[in-house]
mmCIF entry with sequence, helices, sheets and N, C-alpha, C, O atoms, coordinates in Angstrom:
data_MODEL
# 
_entry.id   MODEL 
# 
_entity.id                         1 
_entity.type                       polymer 
_entity.pdbx_number_of_molecules   1 
# 
_entity_poly.entity_id                      1 
_entity_poly.type                           'polypeptide(L)' 
_entity_poly.nstd_linkage                   no 
_entity_poly.nstd_monomer                   no 
_entity_poly.pdbx_seq_one_letter_code       
;(UNK)(UNK)(UNK)(UNK)(UNK)(UNK)(UNK)(UNK)(UNK)(UNK)(UNK)(UNK)(UNK)(UNK)(UNK)(UNK)
(UNK)(UNK)(UNK)(UNK)(UNK)(UNK)(UNK)(UNK)(UNK)(UNK)(UNK)(UNK)(UNK)(UNK)(UNK)(UNK)
(UNK)(UNK)(UNK)(UNK)(UNK)(UNK)(UNK)(UNK)(UNK)(UNK)(UNK)(UNK)(UNK)(UNK)(UNK)(UNK)
(UNK)(UNK)(UNK)(UNK)(UNK)(UNK)
;
_entity_poly.pdbx_seq_one_letter_code_can   XXXXXXXXXXXXXXXXXXXXXXXXXXXXXXXXXXXXXXXXXXXXXXXXXXXXXX 
_entity_poly.pdbx_strand_id                 A 
# 
loop_
_entity_poly_seq.entity_id 
_entity_poly_seq.num 
_entity_poly_seq.mon_id 
_entity_poly_seq.hetero 
1 1  UNK n 
1 2  UNK n 
1 3  UNK n 
1 4  UNK n 
1 5  UNK n 
1 6  UNK n 
1 7  UNK n 
1 8  UNK n 
1 9  UNK n 
1 10 UNK n 
1 11 UNK n 
1 12 UNK n 
1 13 UNK n 
1 14 UNK n 
1 15 UNK n 
1 16 UNK n 
1 17 UNK n 
1 18 UNK n 
1 19 UNK n 
1 20 UNK n 
1 21 UNK n 
1 22 UNK n 
1 23 UNK n 
1 24 UNK n 
1 25 UNK n 
1 26 UNK n 
1 27 UNK n 
1 28 UNK n 
1 29 UNK n 
1 30 UNK n 
1 31 UNK n 
1 32 UNK n 
1 33 UNK n 
1 34 UNK n 
1 35 UNK n 
1 36 UNK n 
1 37 UNK n 
1 38 UNK n 
1 39 UNK n 
1 40 UNK n 
1 41 UNK n 
1 42 UNK n 
1 43 UNK n 
1 44 UNK n 
1 45 UNK n 
1 46 UNK n 
1 47 UNK n 
1 48 UNK n 
1 49 UNK n 
1 50 UNK n 
1 51 UNK n 
1 52 UNK n 
1 53 UNK n 
1 54 UNK n 
# 
_struct_asym.id          A 
_struct_asym.entity_id   1 
# 
_struct_conf.conf_type_id            HELX_P 
_struct_conf.id                      HELX_P1 
_struct_conf.pdbx_PDB_helix_id       AA1 
_struct_conf.beg_label_comp_id       UNK 
_struct_conf.beg_label_asym_id       A 
_struct_conf.beg_label_seq_id        32 
_struct_conf.pdbx_beg_PDB_ins_code   ? 
_struct_conf.end_label_comp_id       UNK 
_struct_conf.end_label_asym_id       A 
_struct_conf.end_label_seq_id        44 
_struct_conf.pdbx_end_PDB_ins_code   ? 
_struct_conf.beg_auth_comp_id        UNK 
_struct_conf.beg_auth_asym_id        A 
_struct_conf.beg_auth_seq_id         32 
_struct_conf.end_auth_comp_id        UNK 
_struct_conf.end_auth_asym_id        A 
_struct_conf.end_auth_seq_id         44 
_struct_conf.pdbx_PDB_helix_class    1 
_struct_conf.details                 ? 
_struct_conf.pdbx_PDB_helix_length   13 
# 
_struct_conf_type.id          HELX_P 
_struct_conf_type.criteria    ? 
_struct_conf_type.reference   ? 
# 
_struct_sheet.id               AA1 
_struct_sheet.type             ? 
_struct_sheet.number_strands   2 
_struct_sheet.details          ? 
# 
_struct_sheet_order.sheet_id     AA1 
_struct_sheet_order.range_id_1   1 
_struct_sheet_order.range_id_2   2 
_struct_sheet_order.offset       ? 
_struct_sheet_order.sense        anti-parallel 
# 
loop_
_struct_sheet_range.sheet_id 
_struct_sheet_range.id 
_struct_sheet_range.beg_label_comp_id 
_struct_sheet_range.beg_label_asym_id 
_struct_sheet_range.beg_label_seq_id 
_struct_sheet_range.pdbx_beg_PDB_ins_code 
_struct_sheet_range.end_label_comp_id 
_struct_sheet_range.end_label_asym_id 
_struct_sheet_range.end_label_seq_id 
_struct_sheet_range.pdbx_end_PDB_ins_code 
_struct_sheet_range.beg_auth_comp_id 
_struct_sheet_range.beg_auth_asym_id 
_struct_sheet_range.beg_auth_seq_id 
_struct_sheet_range.end_auth_comp_id 
_struct_sheet_range.end_auth_asym_id 
_struct_sheet_range.end_auth_seq_id 
AA1 1 UNK A 11 ? UNK A 12 ? UNK A 11 UNK A 12 
AA1 2 UNK A 18 ? UNK A 19 ? UNK A 18 UNK A 19 
# 
loop_
_atom_site.group_PDB 
_atom_site.id 
_atom_site.type_symbol 
_atom_site.label_atom_id 
_atom_site.label_alt_id 
_atom_site.label_comp_id 
_atom_site.label_asym_id 
_atom_site.label_entity_id 
_atom_site.label_seq_id 
_atom_site.pdbx_PDB_ins_code 
_atom_site.Cartn_x 
_atom_site.Cartn_y 
_atom_site.Cartn_z 
_atom_site.occupancy 
_atom_site.B_iso_or_equiv 
_atom_site.pdbx_formal_charge 
_atom_site.auth_seq_id 
_atom_site.auth_comp_id 
_atom_site.auth_asym_id 
_atom_site.auth_atom_id 
_atom_site.pdbx_PDB_model_num 
ATOM 1   N N  . UNK A 1 1  ? 0.832  -1.183  0.000  1.00 0.00 ? 1  UNK A N  1 
ATOM 2   C CA . UNK A 1 1  ? 0.000  0.000   0.000  1.00 0.00 ? 1  UNK A CA 1 
ATOM 3   C C  . UNK A 1 1  ? 0.876  1.245   0.000  1.00 0.00 ? 1  UNK A C  1 
ATOM 4   O O  . UNK A 1 1  ? 1.870  1.332   0.721  1.00 0.00 ? 1  UNK A O  1 
ATOM 5   N N  . UNK A 1 2  ? 0.493  2.168   -0.798 1.00 0.00 ? 2  UNK A N  1 
ATOM 6   C CA . UNK A 1 2  ? 1.273  3.396   -0.896 1.00 0.00 ? 2  UNK A CA 1 
ATOM 7   C C  . UNK A 1 2  ? 1.080  4.259   0.346  1.00 0.00 ? 2  UNK A C  1 
ATOM 8   O O  . UNK A 1 2  ? -0.012 4.314   0.912  1.00 0.00 ? 2  UNK A O  1 
ATOM 9   N N  . UNK A 1 3  ? 2.147  4.928   0.762  1.00 0.00 ? 3  UNK A N  1 
ATOM 10  C CA . UNK A 1 3  ? 2.071  5.855   1.881  1.00 0.00 ? 3  UNK A CA 1 
ATOM 11  C C  . UNK A 1 3  ? 2.193  5.216   3.249  1.00 0.00 ? 3  UNK A C  1 
ATOM 12  O O  . UNK A 1 3  ? 2.332  5.926   4.244  1.00 0.00 ? 3  UNK A O  1 
ATOM 13  N N  . UNK A 1 4  ? 2.146  3.892   3.326  1.00 0.00 ? 4  UNK A N  1 
ATOM 14  C CA . UNK A 1 4  ? 2.289  3.240   4.624  1.00 0.00 ? 4  UNK A CA 1 
ATOM 15  C C  . UNK A 1 4  ? 3.738  2.874   4.867  1.00 0.00 ? 4  UNK A C  1 
ATOM 16  O O  . UNK A 1 4  ? 4.442  2.407   3.972  1.00 0.00 ? 4  UNK A O  1 
ATOM 17  N N  . UNK A 1 5  ? 4.167  3.100   6.106  1.00 0.00 ? 5  UNK A N  1 
ATOM 18  C CA . UNK A 1 5  ? 5.540  2.744   6.473  1.00 0.00 ? 5  UNK A CA 1 
ATOM 19  C C  . UNK A 1 5  ? 5.551  1.340   7.043  1.00 0.00 ? 5  UNK A C  1 
ATOM 20  O O  . UNK A 1 5  ? 4.646  0.943   7.777  1.00 0.00 ? 5  UNK A O  1 
ATOM 21  N N  . UNK A 1 6  ? 6.580  0.599   6.698  1.00 0.00 ? 6  UNK A N  1 
ATOM 22  C CA . UNK A 1 6  ? 6.737  -0.748  7.242  1.00 0.00 ? 6  UNK A CA 1 
ATOM 23  C C  . UNK A 1 6  ? 7.303  -0.652  8.646  1.00 0.00 ? 6  UNK A C  1 
ATOM 24  O O  . UNK A 1 6  ? 8.099  0.239   8.942  1.00 0.00 ? 6  UNK A O  1 
ATOM 25  N N  . UNK A 1 7  ? 6.896  -1.562  9.504  1.00 0.00 ? 7  UNK A N  1 
ATOM 26  C CA . UNK A 1 7  ? 7.441  -1.634  10.855 1.00 0.00 ? 7  UNK A CA 1 
ATOM 27  C C  . UNK A 1 7  ? 8.911  -2.017  10.771 1.00 0.00 ? 7  UNK A C  1 
ATOM 28  O O  . UNK A 1 7  ? 9.303  -2.756  9.867  1.00 0.00 ? 7  UNK A O  1 
ATOM 29  N N  . UNK A 1 8  ? 9.745  -1.520  11.712 1.00 0.00 ? 8  UNK A N  1 
ATOM 30  C CA . UNK A 1 8  ? 11.162 -1.902  11.686 1.00 0.00 ? 8  UNK A CA 1 
ATOM 31  C C  . UNK A 1 8  ? 11.303 -3.421  11.766 1.00 0.00 ? 8  UNK A C  1 
ATOM 32  O O  . UNK A 1 8  ? 10.598 -4.085  12.526 1.00 0.00 ? 8  UNK A O  1 
ATOM 33  N N  . UNK A 1 9  ? 12.211 -3.948  10.982 1.00 0.00 ? 9  UNK A N  1 
ATOM 34  C CA . UNK A 1 9  ? 12.444 -5.392  10.949 1.00 0.00 ? 9  UNK A CA 1 
ATOM 35  C C  . UNK A 1 9  ? 13.165 -5.819  12.226 1.00 0.00 ? 9  UNK A C  1 
ATOM 36  O O  . UNK A 1 9  ? 14.170 -5.219  12.607 1.00 0.00 ? 9  UNK A O  1 
ATOM 37  N N  . UNK A 1 10 ? 12.655 -6.848  12.879 1.00 0.00 ? 10 UNK A N  1 
ATOM 38  C CA . UNK A 1 10 ? 13.313 -7.370  14.076 1.00 0.00 ? 10 UNK A CA 1 
ATOM 39  C C  . UNK A 1 10 ? 14.303 -8.441  13.654 1.00 0.00 ? 10 UNK A C  1 
ATOM 40  O O  . UNK A 1 10 ? 13.978 -9.328  12.865 1.00 0.00 ? 10 UNK A O  1 
ATOM 41  N N  . UNK A 1 11 ? 15.499 -8.352  14.179 1.00 0.00 ? 11 UNK A N  1 
ATOM 42  C CA . UNK A 1 11 ? 16.562 -9.280  13.825 1.00 0.00 ? 11 UNK A CA 1 
ATOM 43  C C  . UNK A 1 11 ? 16.527 -10.497 14.735 1.00 0.00 ? 11 UNK A C  1 
ATOM 44  O O  . UNK A 1 11 ? 16.128 -10.403 15.896 1.00 0.00 ? 11 UNK A O  1 
ATOM 45  N N  . UNK A 1 12 ? 16.942 -11.628 14.208 1.00 0.00 ? 12 UNK A N  1 
ATOM 46  C CA . UNK A 1 12 ? 17.006 -12.859 14.986 1.00 0.00 ? 12 UNK A CA 1 
ATOM 47  C C  . UNK A 1 12 ? 18.425 -13.018 15.511 1.00 0.00 ? 12 UNK A C  1 
ATOM 48  O O  . UNK A 1 12 ? 19.370 -13.132 14.730 1.00 0.00 ? 12 UNK A O  1 
ATOM 49  N N  . UNK A 1 13 ? 18.576 -13.027 16.826 1.00 0.00 ? 13 UNK A N  1 
ATOM 50  C CA . UNK A 1 13 ? 19.887 -13.147 17.446 1.00 0.00 ? 13 UNK A CA 1 
ATOM 51  C C  . UNK A 1 13 ? 20.361 -14.592 17.486 1.00 0.00 ? 13 UNK A C  1 
ATOM 52  O O  . UNK A 1 13 ? 19.609 -15.511 17.163 1.00 0.00 ? 13 UNK A O  1 
ATOM 53  N N  . UNK A 1 14 ? 21.607 -14.783 17.884 1.00 0.00 ? 14 UNK A N  1 
ATOM 54  C CA . UNK A 1 14 ? 22.183 -16.133 17.962 1.00 0.00 ? 14 UNK A CA 1 
ATOM 55  C C  . UNK A 1 14 ? 21.397 -17.035 18.906 1.00 0.00 ? 14 UNK A C  1 
ATOM 56  O O  . UNK A 1 14 ? 21.326 -18.246 18.699 1.00 0.00 ? 14 UNK A O  1 
ATOM 57  N N  . UNK A 1 15 ? 20.802 -16.435 19.954 1.00 0.00 ? 15 UNK A N  1 
ATOM 58  C CA . UNK A 1 15 ? 20.071 -17.226 20.937 1.00 0.00 ? 15 UNK A CA 1 
ATOM 59  C C  . UNK A 1 15 ? 18.629 -17.498 20.511 1.00 0.00 ? 15 UNK A C  1 
ATOM 60  O O  . UNK A 1 15 ? 17.870 -18.119 21.256 1.00 0.00 ? 15 UNK A O  1 
ATOM 61  N N  . UNK A 1 16 ? 18.245 -17.036 19.312 1.00 0.00 ? 16 UNK A N  1 
ATOM 62  C CA . UNK A 1 16 ? 16.907 -17.298 18.806 1.00 0.00 ? 16 UNK A CA 1 
ATOM 63  C C  . UNK A 1 16 ? 15.886 -16.231 19.137 1.00 0.00 ? 16 UNK A C  1 
ATOM 64  O O  . UNK A 1 16 ? 14.763 -16.293 18.638 1.00 0.00 ? 16 UNK A O  1 
ATOM 65  N N  . UNK A 1 17 ? 16.236 -15.247 19.967 1.00 0.00 ? 17 UNK A N  1 
ATOM 66  C CA . UNK A 1 17 ? 15.314 -14.182 20.317 1.00 0.00 ? 17 UNK A CA 1 
ATOM 67  C C  . UNK A 1 17 ? 15.370 -13.074 19.270 1.00 0.00 ? 17 UNK A C  1 
ATOM 68  O O  . UNK A 1 17 ? 16.434 -12.768 18.732 1.00 0.00 ? 17 UNK A O  1 
ATOM 69  N N  . UNK A 1 18 ? 14.217 -12.478 18.988 1.00 0.00 ? 18 UNK A N  1 
ATOM 70  C CA . UNK A 1 18 ? 14.160 -11.347 18.071 1.00 0.00 ? 18 UNK A CA 1 
ATOM 71  C C  . UNK A 1 18 ? 14.416 -10.073 18.869 1.00 0.00 ? 18 UNK A C  1 
ATOM 72  O O  . UNK A 1 18 ? 13.960 -9.941  20.005 1.00 0.00 ? 18 UNK A O  1 
ATOM 73  N N  . UNK A 1 19 ? 15.143 -9.147  18.273 1.00 0.00 ? 19 UNK A N  1 
ATOM 74  C CA . UNK A 1 19 ? 15.399 -7.873  18.942 1.00 0.00 ? 19 UNK A CA 1 
ATOM 75  C C  . UNK A 1 19 ? 15.459 -6.764  17.919 1.00 0.00 ? 19 UNK A C  1 
ATOM 76  O O  . UNK A 1 19 ? 15.729 -6.998  16.741 1.00 0.00 ? 19 UNK A O  1 
ATOM 77  N N  . UNK A 1 20 ? 15.207 -5.561  18.379 1.00 0.00 ? 20 UNK A N  1 
ATOM 78  C CA . UNK A 1 20 ? 15.277 -4.374  17.541 1.00 0.00 ? 20 UNK A CA 1 
ATOM 79  C C  . UNK A 1 20 ? 16.585 -3.671  17.880 1.00 0.00 ? 20 UNK A C  1 
ATOM 80  O O  . UNK A 1 20 ? 16.840 -3.357  19.043 1.00 0.00 ? 20 UNK A O  1 
ATOM 81  N N  . UNK A 1 21 ? 17.405 -3.424  16.878 1.00 0.00 ? 21 UNK A N  1 
ATOM 82  C CA . UNK A 1 21 ? 18.690 -2.765  17.101 1.00 0.00 ? 21 UNK A CA 1 
ATOM 83  C C  . UNK A 1 21 ? 18.448 -1.351  17.626 1.00 0.00 ? 21 UNK A C  1 
ATOM 84  O O  . UNK A 1 21 ? 17.635 -0.610  17.075 1.00 0.00 ? 21 UNK A O  1 
ATOM 85  N N  . UNK A 1 22 ? 19.155 -0.982  18.690 1.00 0.00 ? 22 UNK A N  1 
ATOM 86  C CA . UNK A 1 22 ? 19.027 0.343   19.299 1.00 0.00 ? 22 UNK A CA 1 
ATOM 87  C C  . UNK A 1 22 ? 20.412 0.854   19.626 1.00 0.00 ? 22 UNK A C  1 
ATOM 88  O O  . UNK A 1 22 ? 21.364 0.080   19.723 1.00 0.00 ? 22 UNK A O  1 
ATOM 89  N N  . UNK A 1 23 ? 20.518 2.141   19.793 1.00 0.00 ? 23 UNK A N  1 
ATOM 90  C CA . UNK A 1 23 ? 21.797 2.765   20.111 1.00 0.00 ? 23 UNK A CA 1 
ATOM 91  C C  . UNK A 1 23 ? 21.620 3.671   21.318 1.00 0.00 ? 23 UNK A C  1 
ATOM 92  O O  . UNK A 1 23 ? 20.536 4.221   21.516 1.00 0.00 ? 23 UNK A O  1 
ATOM 93  N N  . UNK A 1 24 ? 22.652 3.839   22.124 1.00 0.00 ? 24 UNK A N  1 
ATOM 94  C CA . UNK A 1 24 ? 22.565 4.683   23.304 1.00 0.00 ? 24 UNK A CA 1 
ATOM 95  C C  . UNK A 1 24 ? 23.915 5.271   23.649 1.00 0.00 ? 24 UNK A C  1 
ATOM 96  O O  . UNK A 1 24 ? 24.948 4.876   23.107 1.00 0.00 ? 24 UNK A O  1 
ATOM 97  N N  . UNK A 1 25 ? 23.882 6.209   24.550 1.00 0.00 ? 25 UNK A N  1 
ATOM 98  C CA . UNK A 1 25 ? 25.091 6.872   25.037 1.00 0.00 ? 25 UNK A CA 1 
ATOM 99  C C  . UNK A 1 25 ? 25.027 6.877   26.557 1.00 0.00 ? 25 UNK A C  1 
ATOM 100 O O  . UNK A 1 25 ? 23.968 7.131   27.130 1.00 0.00 ? 25 UNK A O  1 
ATOM 101 N N  . UNK A 1 26 ? 26.140 6.601   27.210 1.00 0.00 ? 26 UNK A N  1 
ATOM 102 C CA . UNK A 1 26 ? 26.232 6.665   28.667 1.00 0.00 ? 26 UNK A CA 1 
ATOM 103 C C  . UNK A 1 26 ? 27.056 7.885   29.038 1.00 0.00 ? 26 UNK A C  1 
ATOM 104 O O  . UNK A 1 26 ? 28.161 8.081   28.532 1.00 0.00 ? 26 UNK A O  1 
ATOM 105 N N  . UNK A 1 27 ? 26.503 8.710   29.937 1.00 0.00 ? 27 UNK A N  1 
ATOM 106 C CA . UNK A 1 27 ? 27.215 9.894   30.421 1.00 0.00 ? 27 UNK A CA 1 
ATOM 107 C C  . UNK A 1 27 ? 27.585 9.637   31.882 1.00 0.00 ? 27 UNK A C  1 
ATOM 108 O O  . UNK A 1 27 ? 26.707 9.393   32.710 1.00 0.00 ? 27 UNK A O  1 
ATOM 109 N N  . UNK A 1 28 ? 28.872 9.690   32.200 1.00 0.00 ? 28 UNK A N  1 
ATOM 110 C CA . UNK A 1 28 ? 29.322 9.485   33.574 1.00 0.00 ? 28 UNK A CA 1 
ATOM 111 C C  . UNK A 1 28 ? 29.326 10.826  34.298 1.00 0.00 ? 28 UNK A C  1 
ATOM 112 O O  . UNK A 1 28 ? 29.940 11.787  33.835 1.00 0.00 ? 28 UNK A O  1 
ATOM 113 N N  . UNK A 1 29 ? 28.638 10.886  35.434 1.00 0.00 ? 29 UNK A N  1 
ATOM 114 C CA . UNK A 1 29 ? 28.492 12.128  36.190 1.00 0.00 ? 29 UNK A CA 1 
ATOM 115 C C  . UNK A 1 29 ? 29.246 12.029  37.520 1.00 0.00 ? 29 UNK A C  1 
ATOM 116 O O  . UNK A 1 29 ? 29.429 10.944  38.073 1.00 0.00 ? 29 UNK A O  1 
ATOM 117 N N  . UNK A 1 30 ? 29.675 13.186  38.013 1.00 0.00 ? 30 UNK A N  1 
ATOM 118 C CA . UNK A 1 30 ? 30.425 13.245  39.282 1.00 0.00 ? 30 UNK A CA 1 
ATOM 119 C C  . UNK A 1 30 ? 29.553 12.876  40.477 1.00 0.00 ? 30 UNK A C  1 
ATOM 120 O O  . UNK A 1 30 ? 30.008 12.196  41.396 1.00 0.00 ? 30 UNK A O  1 
ATOM 121 N N  . UNK A 1 31 ? 28.292 13.331  40.460 1.00 0.00 ? 31 UNK A N  1 
ATOM 122 C CA . UNK A 1 31 ? 27.417 13.120  41.609 1.00 0.00 ? 31 UNK A CA 1 
ATOM 123 C C  . UNK A 1 31 ? 25.959 13.229  41.173 1.00 0.00 ? 31 UNK A C  1 
ATOM 124 O O  . UNK A 1 31 ? 25.667 13.436  39.996 1.00 0.00 ? 31 UNK A O  1 
ATOM 125 N N  . UNK A 1 32 ? 25.050 13.087  42.131 1.00 0.00 ? 32 UNK A N  1 
ATOM 126 C CA . UNK A 1 32 ? 23.619 13.109  41.830 1.00 0.00 ? 32 UNK A CA 1 
ATOM 127 C C  . UNK A 1 32 ? 23.161 14.464  41.282 1.00 0.00 ? 32 UNK A C  1 
ATOM 128 O O  . UNK A 1 32 ? 22.285 14.523  40.419 1.00 0.00 ? 32 UNK A O  1 
ATOM 129 N N  . UNK A 1 33 ? 23.744 15.533  41.776 1.00 0.00 ? 33 UNK A N  1 
ATOM 130 C CA . UNK A 1 33 ? 23.369 16.871  41.302 1.00 0.00 ? 33 UNK A CA 1 
ATOM 131 C C  . UNK A 1 33 ? 23.698 17.039  39.814 1.00 0.00 ? 33 UNK A C  1 
ATOM 132 O O  . UNK A 1 33 ? 22.875 17.538  39.047 1.00 0.00 ? 33 UNK A O  1 
ATOM 133 N N  . UNK A 1 34 ? 24.893 16.626  39.414 1.00 0.00 ? 34 UNK A N  1 
ATOM 134 C CA . UNK A 1 34 ? 25.269 16.717  38.000 1.00 0.00 ? 34 UNK A CA 1 
ATOM 135 C C  . UNK A 1 34 ? 24.399 15.779  37.159 1.00 0.00 ? 34 UNK A C  1 
ATOM 136 O O  . UNK A 1 34 ? 24.022 16.104  36.033 1.00 0.00 ? 34 UNK A O  1 
ATOM 137 N N  . UNK A 1 35 ? 24.091 14.619  37.722 1.00 0.00 ? 35 UNK A N  1 
ATOM 138 C CA . UNK A 1 35 ? 23.224 13.637  37.066 1.00 0.00 ? 35 UNK A CA 1 
ATOM 139 C C  . UNK A 1 35 ? 21.897 14.289  36.680 1.00 0.00 ? 35 UNK A C  1 
ATOM 140 O O  . UNK A 1 35 ? 21.425 14.133  35.554 1.00 0.00 ? 35 UNK A O  1 
ATOM 141 N N  . UNK A 1 36 ? 21.305 15.014  37.616 1.00 0.00 ? 36 UNK A N  1 
ATOM 142 C CA . UNK A 1 36 ? 20.027 15.682  37.373 1.00 0.00 ? 36 UNK A CA 1 
ATOM 143 C C  . UNK A 1 36 ? 20.159 16.775  36.309 1.00 0.00 ? 36 UNK A C  1 
ATOM 144 O O  . UNK A 1 36 ? 19.305 16.890  35.430 1.00 0.00 ? 36 UNK A O  1 
ATOM 145 N N  . UNK A 1 37 ? 21.223 17.575  36.386 1.00 0.00 ? 37 UNK A N  1 
ATOM 146 C CA . UNK A 1 37 ? 21.442 18.655  35.423 1.00 0.00 ? 37 UNK A CA 1 
ATOM 147 C C  . UNK A 1 37 ? 21.592 18.099  34.012 1.00 0.00 ? 37 UNK A C  1 
ATOM 148 O O  . UNK A 1 37 ? 20.981 18.613  33.075 1.00 0.00 ? 37 UNK A O  1 
ATOM 149 N N  . UNK A 1 38 ? 22.393 17.065  33.856 1.00 0.00 ? 38 UNK A N  1 
ATOM 150 C CA . UNK A 1 38 ? 22.627 16.468  32.539 1.00 0.00 ? 38 UNK A CA 1 
ATOM 151 C C  . UNK A 1 38 ? 21.330 15.881  31.985 1.00 0.00 ? 38 UNK A C  1 
ATOM 152 O O  . UNK A 1 38 ? 21.004 16.078  30.815 1.00 0.00 ? 38 UNK A O  1 
ATOM 153 N N  . UNK A 1 39 ? 20.598 15.164  32.824 1.00 0.00 ? 39 UNK A N  1 
ATOM 154 C CA . UNK A 1 39 ? 19.327 14.574  32.400 1.00 0.00 ? 39 UNK A CA 1 
ATOM 155 C C  . UNK A 1 39 ? 18.361 15.658  31.921 1.00 0.00 ? 39 UNK A C  1 
ATOM 156 O O  . UNK A 1 39 ? 17.784 15.541  30.840 1.00 0.00 ? 39 UNK A O  1 
ATOM 157 N N  . UNK A 1 40 ? 18.185 16.698  32.713 1.00 0.00 ? 40 UNK A N  1 
ATOM 158 C CA . UNK A 1 40 ? 17.252 17.773  32.366 1.00 0.00 ? 40 UNK A CA 1 
ATOM 159 C C  . UNK A 1 40 ? 17.676 18.468  31.068 1.00 0.00 ? 40 UNK A C  1 
ATOM 160 O O  . UNK A 1 40 ? 16.827 18.808  30.243 1.00 0.00 ? 40 UNK A O  1 
ATOM 161 N N  . UNK A 1 41 ? 18.965 18.678  30.887 1.00 0.00 ? 41 UNK A N  1 
ATOM 162 C CA . UNK A 1 41 ? 19.449 19.337  29.667 1.00 0.00 ? 41 UNK A CA 1 
ATOM 163 C C  . UNK A 1 41 ? 19.171 18.488  28.432 1.00 0.00 ? 41 UNK A C  1 
ATOM 164 O O  . UNK A 1 41 ? 18.692 18.998  27.419 1.00 0.00 ? 41 UNK A O  1 
ATOM 165 N N  . UNK A 1 42 ? 19.472 17.195  28.515 1.00 0.00 ? 42 UNK A N  1 
ATOM 166 C CA . UNK A 1 42 ? 19.243 16.317  27.373 1.00 0.00 ? 42 UNK A CA 1 
ATOM 167 C C  . UNK A 1 42 ? 17.750 16.194  27.054 1.00 0.00 ? 42 UNK A C  1 
ATOM 168 O O  . UNK A 1 42 ? 17.371 16.185  25.883 1.00 0.00 ? 42 UNK A O  1 
ATOM 169 N N  . UNK A 1 43 ? 16.895 16.099  28.087 1.00 0.00 ? 43 UNK A N  1 
ATOM 170 C CA . UNK A 1 43 ? 15.450 16.056  27.867 1.00 0.00 ? 43 UNK A CA 1 
ATOM 171 C C  . UNK A 1 43 ? 14.976 17.330  27.185 1.00 0.00 ? 43 UNK A C  1 
ATOM 172 O O  . UNK A 1 43 ? 14.151 17.275  26.273 1.00 0.00 ? 43 UNK A O  1 
ATOM 173 N N  . UNK A 1 44 ? 15.491 18.485  27.622 1.00 0.00 ? 44 UNK A N  1 
ATOM 174 C CA . UNK A 1 44 ? 15.102 19.773  27.047 1.00 0.00 ? 44 UNK A CA 1 
ATOM 175 C C  . UNK A 1 44 ? 15.514 19.869  25.577 1.00 0.00 ? 44 UNK A C  1 
ATOM 176 O O  . UNK A 1 44 ? 14.870 20.567  24.793 1.00 0.00 ? 44 UNK A O  1 
ATOM 177 N N  . UNK A 1 45 ? 16.580 19.173  25.210 1.00 0.00 ? 45 UNK A N  1 
ATOM 178 C CA . UNK A 1 45 ? 17.046 19.164  23.819 1.00 0.00 ? 45 UNK A CA 1 
ATOM 179 C C  . UNK A 1 45 ? 16.284 18.155  22.966 1.00 0.00 ? 45 UNK A C  1 
ATOM 180 O O  . UNK A 1 45 ? 16.530 18.045  21.765 1.00 0.00 ? 45 UNK A O  1 
ATOM 181 N N  . UNK A 1 46 ? 15.361 17.420  23.582 1.00 0.00 ? 46 UNK A N  1 
ATOM 182 C CA . UNK A 1 46 ? 14.513 16.507  22.827 1.00 0.00 ? 46 UNK A CA 1 
ATOM 183 C C  . UNK A 1 46 ? 14.943 15.053  22.815 1.00 0.00 ? 46 UNK A C  1 
ATOM 184 O O  . UNK A 1 46 ? 14.354 14.242  22.100 1.00 0.00 ? 46 UNK A O  1 
ATOM 185 N N  . UNK A 1 47 ? 15.962 14.705  23.597 1.00 0.00 ? 47 UNK A N  1 
ATOM 186 C CA . UNK A 1 47 ? 16.416 13.312  23.646 1.00 0.00 ? 47 UNK A CA 1 
ATOM 187 C C  . UNK A 1 47 ? 15.509 12.484  24.546 1.00 0.00 ? 47 UNK A C  1 
ATOM 188 O O  . UNK A 1 47 ? 15.004 12.979  25.553 1.00 0.00 ? 47 UNK A O  1 
ATOM 189 N N  . UNK A 1 48 ? 15.304 11.218  24.179 1.00 0.00 ? 48 UNK A N  1 
ATOM 190 C CA . UNK A 1 48 ? 14.576 10.279  25.031 1.00 0.00 ? 48 UNK A CA 1 
ATOM 191 C C  . UNK A 1 48 ? 15.601 9.704   25.999 1.00 0.00 ? 48 UNK A C  1 
ATOM 192 O O  . UNK A 1 48 ? 16.575 9.079   25.580 1.00 0.00 ? 48 UNK A O  1 
ATOM 193 N N  . UNK A 1 49 ? 15.382 9.912   27.284 1.00 0.00 ? 49 UNK A N  1 
ATOM 194 C CA . UNK A 1 49 ? 16.378 9.523   28.290 1.00 0.00 ? 49 UNK A CA 1 
ATOM 195 C C  . UNK A 1 49 ? 15.815 8.522   29.284 1.00 0.00 ? 49 UNK A C  1 
ATOM 196 O O  . UNK A 1 49 ? 14.613 8.482   29.545 1.00 0.00 ? 49 UNK A O  1 
ATOM 197 N N  . UNK A 1 50 ? 16.704 7.727   29.825 1.00 0.00 ? 50 UNK A N  1 
ATOM 198 C CA . UNK A 1 50 ? 16.396 6.829   30.925 1.00 0.00 ? 50 UNK A CA 1 
ATOM 199 C C  . UNK A 1 50 ? 17.424 7.083   32.015 1.00 0.00 ? 50 UNK A C  1 
ATOM 200 O O  . UNK A 1 50 ? 18.617 7.203   31.738 1.00 0.00 ? 50 UNK A O  1 
ATOM 201 N N  . UNK A 1 51 ? 16.961 7.165   33.247 1.00 0.00 ? 51 UNK A N  1 
ATOM 202 C CA . UNK A 1 51 ? 17.842 7.420   34.377 1.00 0.00 ? 51 UNK A CA 1 
ATOM 203 C C  . UNK A 1 51 ? 18.261 6.083   34.990 1.00 0.00 ? 51 UNK A C  1 
ATOM 204 O O  . UNK A 1 51 ? 17.418 5.229   35.267 1.00 0.00 ? 51 UNK A O  1 
ATOM 205 N N  . UNK A 1 52 ? 19.567 5.908   35.201 1.00 0.00 ? 52 UNK A N  1 
ATOM 206 C CA . UNK A 1 52 ? 20.087 4.723   35.876 1.00 0.00 ? 52 UNK A CA 1 
ATOM 207 C C  . UNK A 1 52 ? 21.111 5.146   36.915 1.00 0.00 ? 52 UNK A C  1 
ATOM 208 O O  . UNK A 1 52 ? 21.785 6.167   36.779 1.00 0.00 ? 52 UNK A O  1 
ATOM 209 N N  . UNK A 1 53 ? 21.206 4.351   37.927 1.00 0.00 ? 53 UNK A N  1 
ATOM 210 C CA . UNK A 1 53 ? 22.215 4.590   38.971 1.00 0.00 ? 53 UNK A CA 1 
ATOM 211 C C  . UNK A 1 53 ? 22.893 3.253   39.232 1.00 0.00 ? 53 UNK A C  1 
ATOM 212 O O  . UNK A 1 53 ? 22.241 2.264   39.568 1.00 0.00 ? 53 UNK A O  1 
ATOM 213 N N  . UNK A 1 54 ? 24.222 3.240   39.072 1.00 0.00 ? 54 UNK A N  1 
ATOM 214 C CA . UNK A 1 54 ? 24.961 1.988   39.260 1.00 0.00 ? 54 UNK A CA 1 
ATOM 215 C C  . UNK A 1 54 ? 26.039 2.144   40.297 1.00 0.00 ? 54 UNK A C  1 
ATOM 216 O O  . UNK A 1 54 ? 26.762 1.189   40.584 1.00 0.00 ? 54 UNK A O  1 
# 
């Protein structure tokens, strides 16, 4: 059908599970305060972010 976009193709991994290829960036922060500042800045710039603490 014209004008319709196809769903992204899911790849079959070595273990047999299908997955969608994704890319990410990890930013190392000095402390929780910097963590919050960096997160808020990236969100304001339109990036989809996830917060993690390790």
